[in-house]
N, C-alpha and C positions, 0 to 999 in steps of 0.2 A: 505494499500500498506508499504512496504517495512517493514513488521512487521519482512518477516522469518531473519533468521544471522542482527539485530538492538538488540543496549542492551532494559534486560531490561525497567521503568520505566525511560523510556526516554524523554517521551512527559511534557514541561513545562505548563503544563495549564491543570494537571490532579492531585491530590493529590495521591499514590497508597500507598499504604499499607508500612508501615515501614520495613516489612519483604522483601515482590520482592523491594524494594529498596536499600534496602541491600545485596540483592541474590547475585549480578556480574552476575544476569543470562545479557545469549546473544539468544534469541527470533530462536531455533533450536530441530533439530529433536526429541535430546534430551533434551531438556528442554517440548516442546513446550508436547512433548507423556507425561508423568504424569502429565502437568498441564490441558489438555483438559479427558484428563480419571479422571479425580478428584481434582480443581483447593484445596476448603482442606481441605485434603490432602495429594497434594506435599507442596503446604507453607496454614497452617494453618489459617491464619491473613489476608488472603487473597479478592481480596475488589469484588476476578468474583460472579458474580451471577449465577449458569448452574448448568441443572445436568450432574452429574460421568457421562461422553460415556465412557462404561467398554468395546467396538468392535474395535478392535484396530486399524481390516479393514479402518475402517471411520476416525480413531483420522490419520493414514494414508494418510490415502487419502484428512481429511482440511486440514496435512500438505504438503504436494504434491502440492495440492493449492496454499496452502501460499508461498511458493517456488516458487511457478513463479509471482509471485503481487507485479514484481519487475516498479519502473520508474526512471528518476533522479529525481531528487529533483527542484522541478522550481526554479529557474533562478533569479533575484529580478535586478533590470534597477532601474537604473535614472535621467533614460530620462520621463521629466513628459511635454507634449502633455498643 
């Protein structure tokens, strides 16, 4: 959820590669397409473990799907029962 449009390497409970941390990327069609196509080529020190996906239509479908997975951030309440 909420990957599309989010800054790369923002989760606090995961150790990202230095390259991704320093990339300044925001996950959108422009950054996701080459990363999904071949993560190692797009980001040579990537920790992404996947086979390259050369089919542009498949990548476009995945990116379109990711763009629909948006949900409001959960709220935390101070109510203790």
